[in-house]
C-alpha positions as CSV (number, residue, x, y, z in Angstrom):
1,M,226.7,31.6,235.8
2,L,229.3,31.1,233.0
3,L,226.6,30.9,230.3
4,S,224.9,34.1,231.6
5,V,228.1,36.1,231.7
6,S,229.2,34.8,228.2
7,L,225.9,35.8,226.7
8,C,226.3,39.4,228.0
9,V,229.8,39.5,226.6
10,V,228.8,38.1,223.1
11,L,225.8,40.4,222.7
12,N,227.8,43.3,224.0
13,I,224.8,44.9,225.8
14,F,223.9,46.0,229.2
15,C,222.4,43.3,231.3
16,I,221.9,42.6,235.0
17,R,224.4,40.0,236.3
18,R,222.5,36.6,236.8
19,V,224.0,33.8,239.0
20,I,222.1,30.4,238.5
21,G,221.0,28.9,241.8
22,K,220.8,25.4,242.9
23,R,217.8,22.9,243.4
24,V,217.8,21.0,246.7
25,I,216.2,17.5,246.4
26,L,214.0,16.5,249.2
27,R,212.7,13.2,247.9
28,A,213.3,11.5,244.5
29,G,212.6,8.0,243.4
30,M,209.9,5.4,242.1
31,C,206.4,5.9,243.2
32,A,206.5,2.6,245.0
33,E,209.2,4.0,247.3
34,L,207.0,6.9,248.3
35,F,203.7,5.0,248.4
36,K,202.0,4.8,251.9
37,R,198.4,3.8,251.5
38,S,195.3,3.8,249.2
39,I,192.2,5.2,250.8
40,E,188.5,4.7,249.6
41,D,185.3,5.7,251.2
42,P,184.0,2.5,253.1
43,N,180.4,3.4,252.2
44,N,181.1,3.5,248.5
45,R,183.9,0.9,247.6
46,T,185.8,1.0,244.4
47,T,189.0,0.0,242.9
48,S,192.1,1.1,245.0
49,W,195.6,2.1,244.1
50,S,198.2,-0.7,244.1
51,L,201.8,-1.5,243.3
52,T,202.8,-3.1,240.1
53,I,204.7,-6.3,239.6
54,G,208.2,-5.6,240.8
55,R,206.9,-2.9,243.3
56,R,208.2,0.0,241.2
57,D,205.1,1.9,239.9
58,C,201.7,2.9,241.5
59,S,198.7,2.0,239.3
60,I,194.9,2.0,239.2
61,C,192.5,0.8,236.6
62,N,189.0,2.1,237.6
63,S,187.0,1.4,234.5
64,Q,183.8,0.5,236.3
65,D,182.8,3.8,237.9
66,T,183.9,7.3,238.9
67,T,184.1,6.7,242.6
68,P,187.1,8.5,244.2
69,S,190.2,6.6,245.3
70,W,193.1,8.5,247.0
71,L,196.9,7.6,246.9
72,V,198.8,9.1,249.8
73,T,202.6,9.3,249.9
74,K,204.8,9.1,253.0
75,P,205.4,12.3,254.9
76,I,208.2,14.5,253.4
77,P,210.2,16.9,255.4
78,A,209.9,20.5,254.0
79,A,213.3,21.6,255.5
80,D,213.8,25.4,255.3
81,S,212.0,25.6,252.0
82,K,209.4,28.2,251.2
83,R,208.0,26.8,247.9
84,I,208.1,23.1,247.0
85,H,208.5,21.9,243.4
86,V,207.2,18.5,242.3
87,S,207.9,16.6,239.1
88,V,205.6,13.5,238.4
89,T,206.2,11.1,235.5
90,M,202.9,9.2,234.6
91,Y,201.1,7.5,231.7
92,R,197.8,5.8,230.8
93,S,197.9,2.1,231.7
94,E,196.7,-0.6,229.4
95,C,193.3,-1.6,230.7
96,A,189.8,-1.3,229.7
97,S,188.2,1.9,228.7
98,C,188.1,4.3,231.6
99,K,185.6,7.1,232.1
100,N,188.0,9.9,233.4
101,Q,191.7,10.2,232.7
102,D,192.4,13.1,235.0
103,I,194.4,12.9,238.2
104,T,193.7,15.6,240.9
105,V,196.6,16.5,243.2
106,Y,196.3,17.7,246.8
107,I,198.7,18.5,249.7
108,L,198.2,17.2,253.2
109,H,200.0,19.0,255.9
110,K,199.1,16.5,258.7
111,A,199.1,12.9,259.4
112,L,195.9,10.8,258.7
113,T,194.1,8.6,261.2
114,T,193.8,4.9,260.6
115,D,190.1,5.1,260.5
116,E,189.2,5.1,256.7
117,S,185.9,7.0,257.2
118,E,187.6,9.9,259.0
119,A,190.5,9.8,256.6
120,A,188.1,10.0,253.6
121,R,186.3,12.8,255.2
122,I,189.6,14.8,255.7
123,L,190.6,14.2,252.2
124,K,187.4,15.4,250.7
125,R,188.0,18.8,252.3
126,L,191.4,19.2,250.9
127,R,192.1,22.2,248.4
128,M,193.1,21.2,244.9
129,V,196.6,22.2,243.8
130,V,196.6,21.0,240.1
131,K,194.9,18.6,237.8
132,L,197.1,16.3,235.6
133,S,195.8,14.6,232.4
134,N,196.9,11.4,230.7
135,K,197.4,11.1,226.9
136,K,195.4,8.7,225.0
137,D,198.3,7.1,223.1
138,H,199.9,5.9,226.3
139,T,202.8,8.3,226.0
140,I,204.8,8.9,229.2
141,T,204.3,12.6,230.4
142,T,206.2,14.5,233.0
143,H,204.0,17.1,234.9
144,D,205.6,19.9,237.0
145,F,203.9,21.9,239.6
146,S,204.7,23.8,242.8
147,F,203.0,25.0,246.1
148,E,203.9,26.9,249.2
149,S,205.3,25.1,252.2
150,K,203.1,25.7,255.3
151,A,204.3,23.0,257.6
152,S,207.6,21.0,258.6
153,T,206.2,17.9,256.7
154,F,203.6,17.2,254.0
155,S,202.2,14.4,252.0
156,I,201.2,14.4,248.3
157,V,197.7,13.0,247.6
158,F,196.7,11.8,244.1
159,L,192.9,11.3,243.4
160,S,191.6,9.0,240.7
161,A,187.9,9.0,239.9
162,G,187.6,6.5,237.1
163,S,191.0,6.7,235.5
164,C,193.5,4.2,234.2
165,T,196.8,5.5,235.4
166,L,200.3,4.5,236.2
167,I,202.6,6.8,238.2
168,R,206.4,5.9,237.8
169,N,208.6,8.6,239.3
170,I,208.2,11.5,241.8
171,T,210.7,14.1,242.5
172,V,210.3,16.7,245.3
173,S,212.8,19.7,245.6
174,Y,213.1,23.4,246.4
175,F,215.4,26.3,245.2
176,I,218.2,28.2,247.0
177,C,220.4,31.0,245.9
178,E,223.9,29.7,246.6
179,K,226.6,31.6,248.3
180,N,228.1,34.1,245.8
181,T,231.5,35.7,246.2
182,S,232.2,36.5,242.6
183,S,233.2,40.0,241.5
184,L,233.9,41.3,245.1
185,T,230.4,40.3,246.0
186,N,229.7,38.5,249.4
187,L,226.2,37.1,249.3
188,P,225.3,34.1,251.7
189,R,223.4,31.0,250.9
190,T,219.7,32.0,250.7
191,V,216.6,30.0,250.4
192,A,214.6,31.1,247.4
193,P,211.3,32.9,248.3
194,A,207.9,31.4,247.5
195,N,207.2,34.3,245.0
196,G,209.1,37.3,243.7
197,L,212.5,38.4,244.8
198,Q,214.1,38.6,248.3
199,R,216.6,41.4,249.0
200,V,219.9,40.4,250.7
201,N,222.3,43.2,251.7
202,F,226.1,43.0,251.6
203,S,229.1,45.3,251.7
204,C,231.7,46.0,249.0
205,P,235.4,45.3,250.1
206,E,238.0,48.0,250.5
207,K,239.0,50.1,247.6
208,S,235.8,49.2,245.6
209,D,232.5,50.7,245.0
210,G,229.1,49.5,243.8
211,G,225.7,48.3,244.9
212,T,224.9,47.2,248.4
213,Y,222.3,44.4,247.8
214,G,221.5,41.3,245.8
215,L,218.1,39.9,244.8
216,C,217.3,36.2,245.2
217,S,214.5,35.0,243.0
218,S,212.0,32.2,243.5
219,E,213.9,30.1,240.9
220,G,217.1,30.4,242.9
221,I,218.8,33.0,240.7
222,W,220.8,35.9,242.1
223,K,220.3,39.2,240.5
224,I,222.9,41.9,241.3
225,P,221.9,45.2,239.9
226,S,225.3,46.9,240.6
227,P,228.2,44.6,241.3
228,C,231.2,45.9,243.3
229,T,234.0,47.3,241.1
230,C,237.6,48.4,242.0
231,Q,238.3,52.1,242.2
232,E,240.6,54.0,239.8
233,G,244.2,53.0,240.3
234,Y,243.3,49.5,241.6
235,S,242.8,46.2,239.9
236,L,241.2,42.8,240.9
237,N,243.6,40.0,241.8
238,R,243.0,36.3,242.0
239,E,242.0,36.4,245.6
240,G,239.2,38.7,244.9
241,K,240.7,41.9,246.3
242,C,241.4,45.3,244.8
243,I,245.1,46.0,244.9
244,E,247.0,49.2,243.7
245,C,248.6,49.1,240.2
246,Q,252.2,48.1,240.5
247,G,255.3,49.9,238.9
248,I,254.6,52.4,236.2
249,W,251.2,51.0,235.5
250,Y,247.8,52.8,235.8
251,K,244.0,52.4,235.5
252,D,241.8,55.5,234.9
253,I,238.4,53.9,235.2
254,A,236.5,52.2,237.9
255,E,236.2,48.5,236.8
256,N,237.6,45.1,237.6
257,G,239.9,45.0,234.6
258,R,243.8,45.1,234.6
259,C,246.1,48.1,235.0
260,I,248.0,49.3,231.8
261,P,251.5,50.8,231.4
262,C,252.0,54.5,231.4
263,P,252.8,56.2,228.0
264,K,256.3,57.1,227.1
265,N,258.1,59.8,229.1
266,S,255.3,59.8,231.8
267,G,255.0,58.7,235.5
268,F,253.3,59.4,238.7
269,S,253.3,62.0,241.5
270,G,250.5,60.7,243.5
271,E,247.5,58.3,242.7
272,K,247.9,55.8,239.8
273,S,244.8,56.9,238.1
274,M,246.6,59.0,235.6
275,C,250.1,59.3,234.2
276,M,251.8,62.8,234.1
277,C,254.6,64.0,232.0
278,K,258.0,63.9,233.6
279,T,260.1,67.1,234.1
280,G,261.1,68.5,230.8
281,F,258.5,66.7,228.8
282,Y,255.0,68.0,227.7
283,R,251.8,67.2,225.9
284,F,250.2,69.3,223.2
285,Q,246.8,70.9,223.6
286,E,245.0,68.3,221.5
287,E,246.6,65.4,223.5
288,N,245.3,63.7,226.6
289,H,247.0,61.6,229.4
290,T,246.8,58.3,227.3
291,Q,249.3,59.7,224.8
292,P,253.2,59.9,225.2
293,C,255.0,63.1,226.3
294,H,257.3,65.1,224.0
295,G,260.7,66.5,224.9
296,T,260.4,69.9,223.1
297,T,261.6,72.8,225.0
298,N,258.7,75.2,225.7
299,P,256.4,73.7,223.0
300,P,253.5,75.9,221.7
301,G,250.3,75.2,223.2
302,K,251.5,73.0,226.1
303,T,248.9,71.9,228.6
304,N,248.7,70.8,232.1
305,P,249.6,67.1,232.1
306,S,247.6,66.3,235.1
307,K,244.3,67.3,233.4
308,R,242.3,65.8,230.6
309,N,241.7,67.9,227.5
310,T,238.0,67.7,226.8
311,G,237.8,70.7,224.3
312,N,240.9,70.2,222.2
313,N,238.9,70.0,218.9
314,V,236.7,73.1,219.4
315,G,239.0,75.3,217.4
316,L,239.1,72.7,214.5
317,V,235.3,72.5,214.4
318,I,235.0,76.2,214.2
319,G,237.5,76.6,211.4
320,I,235.7,73.9,209.4
321,S,232.3,75.6,209.9
322,V,233.7,79.0,208.8
323,A,235.2,77.5,205.7
324,V,231.9,75.8,204.7
325,N,230.0,79.1,205.2
326,V,232.6,80.9,203.0
327,V,232.2,78.4,200.2
328,V,228.3,78.6,200.4
329,L,228.4,82.3,200.3
330,A,230.7,82.3,197.3
331,I,228.5,79.9,195.3
332,V,225.3,82.0,196.1
333,S,227.1,85.3,195.0
334,L,228.2,83.7,191.7
335,L,224.6,82.6,191.0
336,V,223.3,86.0,191.7
337,Y,225.9,87.7,189.5
338,C,225.2,85.4,186.5
339,F,221.4,86.1,186.9
340,W,222.0,89.8,186.9
341,T,224.3,89.7,183.9
342,R,221.9,87.7,181.8
343,K,219.1,90.2,182.6
344,Q,221.2,93.2,181.6
345,N,222.1,91.5,178.2
346,N,218.4,91.0,177.5
347,A,217.6,94.6,178.2
348,D,220.3,95.9,175.9
349,Y,219.3,93.7,173.0
350,A,218.2,95.7,169.8
351,E,215.8,94.3,167.3
352,P,217.1,94.3,163.7
353,I,216.4,97.2,161.3
354,I,213.1,96.8,159.4
355,E,212.3,98.6,156.2
356,L,208.8,99.8,155.7
357,R,208.5,97.8,152.6
358,D,209.3,94.7,154.6
359,I,206.2,95.4,156.6
360,P,203.4,93.2,155.1
361,N,201.4,95.7,152.8
362,P,201.1,98.7,155.2
363,G,197.9,100.3,154.4
364,N,198.0,99.1,150.7
365,V,200.7,101.7,150.0
366,Y,202.7,99.9,147.5
367,E,203.1,96.4,146.2
368,E,206.3,95.6,144.6
369,P,205.7,93.6,141.2
370,E,207.4,90.4,140.6
371,K,209.3,92.1,137.7
372,T,210.2,95.8,137.5
373,P,207.9,97.3,134.9
374,Q,209.1,99.7,132.1
375,L,207.4,102.8,133.3
376,G,206.6,105.4,130.6
377,R,206.6,103.0,127.6
378,N,203.6,101.0,128.2
379,P,201.2,102.6,130.6
380,Q,198.9,99.5,130.4
381,Q,201.7,97.3,131.8
382,N,202.3,99.5,134.8
383,R,201.0,98.2,138.0
384,E,197.7,100.0,139.2
385,L,198.2,101.9,142.4
386,P,195.7,101.2,145.1
387,P,192.8,103.7,145.2
388,A,193.2,106.7,147.6
389,P,191.0,106.7,150.6
390,D,187.9,108.8,150.7
391,E,188.2,112.2,152.4
392,E,186.4,110.9,155.3
393,G,188.0,107.5,155.1
394,I,190.0,106.1,157.8
395,Y,193.6,105.1,157.2
396,E,194.2,101.7,158.8
397,E,197.8,101.5,160.0
398,P,199.7,98.2,160.2
399,A,200.3,96.8,163.6
400,Q,204.1,97.3,163.5
401,Y,203.8,100.8,162.0
402,A,201.1,101.9,164.5
403,Q,203.6,101.1,167.4
404,L,206.1,103.8,166.2
405,A,206.2,107.1,168.1
406,N,204.7,110.1,166.4
407,S,208.1,111.8,166.1
408,K,209.5,108.8,164.2
409,R,206.6,108.2,161.7
410,E,206.0,111.9,160.5
411,P,208.5,111.5,157.5
412,I,206.8,108.4,156.4
413,D,203.4,110.0,156.6
414,D,204.6,113.0,154.5
415,N,205.8,110.7,151.8
416,Y,202.6,108.8,151.9
417,Q,200.5,112.0,151.7
418,G,202.5,113.5,148.9
419,L,202.1,110.3,146.9
420,L,198.3,110.5,147.3
421,A,198.2,114.2,146.3
422,H,199.5,113.3,142.7
423,R,196.8,110.9,141.8
424,T,193.2,110.7,141.6
425,K,190.7,108.0,141.4
426,N,190.9,105.7,138.3
427,E,194.0,107.7,137.1
428,Y,197.3,106.0,136.1
429,V,200.9,107.3,136.2
430,E,202.2,107.9,132.8
431,E,205.6,109.0,133.7
432,N,208.3,107.2,135.4
433,Y,207.4,106.5,139.0
434,A,210.1,107.2,141.6
435,P,209.3,105.2,144.8
436,P,209.3,107.4,147.9
437,K,212.4,107.6,150.0
438,L,211.9,105.4,153.0
439,E,213.6,105.9,156.3
440,Y,215.0,103.0,158.4
441,V,213.5,103.0,161.7
442,T,214.6,100.9,164.7
443,V,211.7,99.3,166.6
444,K,212.1,98.8,170.3
C-alpha cells in the first residue's frame, strides 16, 4: 500500500489507488509432508514414487519405460477460496538417462478408492491443469500455477511417464482483499475472485464525498476509482473523520488535506470554505480570497470579498493586444511610406545633358580631329567632310537622336541641312569652317 501511494506521489500523475492484498496459506511444507500414495496401473507395472532418505522429498527414477505413475497428495481444504495458487519446487534427480522429463499436474476433487485398478481408471480421466518441465542441468526450479476451486477439498496429482524427478516443496494458497478503512473508505475483507474484479459497495462518512464502491481483483488488490474526500471547510483527523476547520482557518477545496489560516484582515461569516474581509477592509478587483485585505477607505475597484475574481486580467490582456496592434500598424505604415518616397525619387530623376557631338558619330555628320586644323592655310590638311547623301538616299539617325521628339530636333536638322547645301560631292572647304551651333537637349 505504502509503495503504491509513494509511487503516485513521486511520479506526480493521476493513478487509481491500489491497496495490496494478502495471501492466505492453505498448506505449505516438504513434499513428504503432503505425500499420501503412489498409484500405478496393476496391469502395467512400473517404477513408483517414493520418499527420499530423511523422508523430506518425493522422487521417481523411471528410466526403463514411459508407463504412467501418479503421486497423490493428502486432501487439502479449499476454505472460502475461489482460485487456488500452487507453487512447486522441483529438479532433475541424478539417475540414469530418462526418456521424458515432463511432469503433468491434475486436480482431484474427490477421494480415491483403495482399489488400484479403479483409482488408475479415475486418474486417467482427469483433466490436465499444467505441464512442468525439469532442466537438464539439475537446476532447482520453482513452478507456479493456479486453478479454480470447485469443492471443499482437493488433492494435487503429479504424473510421471518416464522421468527422473525430485519434488521438494509444495505451497498452496489463495488471495483475499483485506479490510480497508484508509482515506475514509470502509471496505470489508473480501475473498479474491477467480478471475477479473469483484465490486464491493461502501458509503462515505459524514461531511465527505466520493465513490461508492471498490474493486477486488483476483490477485487480492483493492482498486478504488474515487476515494472519499472531506468537503470544503473540513479536514481529515487522525481518527479518519472529517472535522470542521478550527479557529480562523479554512479549506477551499474538497480533499483530505489540512486547513490553512485566513489571510490578514479577513475572517468568516458562515462556512469555513472562504475567508471574507472584515468590516472596513477591502480587496482590489485583481485580488482573490487567498490574498490579504486592505484598510483603504472606499478603494477604487473594490470587489465583493465573498466571490472569487475569475476575470481580473481581462482588461490587461485587452490593453496588451491593442498596444501590439498599434506597433504592428506603425511598422507597416513606415514601410509603405519609404517605398512610396523611393518610387517618387526615381520618377523625378533627370538624365545628364548630352551634347550632340557626344553622341557617337550621328549620321557621319562630323568627326572632330585629334588636333584642330589650320583652316584656310593648307586646304590639303583640312579634314574631308563625309559625302552628302544622295537625293534619294536615306539618312540613318543614331539611336539616341531618333528618340527625340520632332519639336526638339528641328533646330538640329536645319543646321545639318544647311551644312549639306554648301558643299558638293568631292568638294573641300577652302575657307574657315565654323561648326554649326548645337543645342543642348535633355533626354527623358
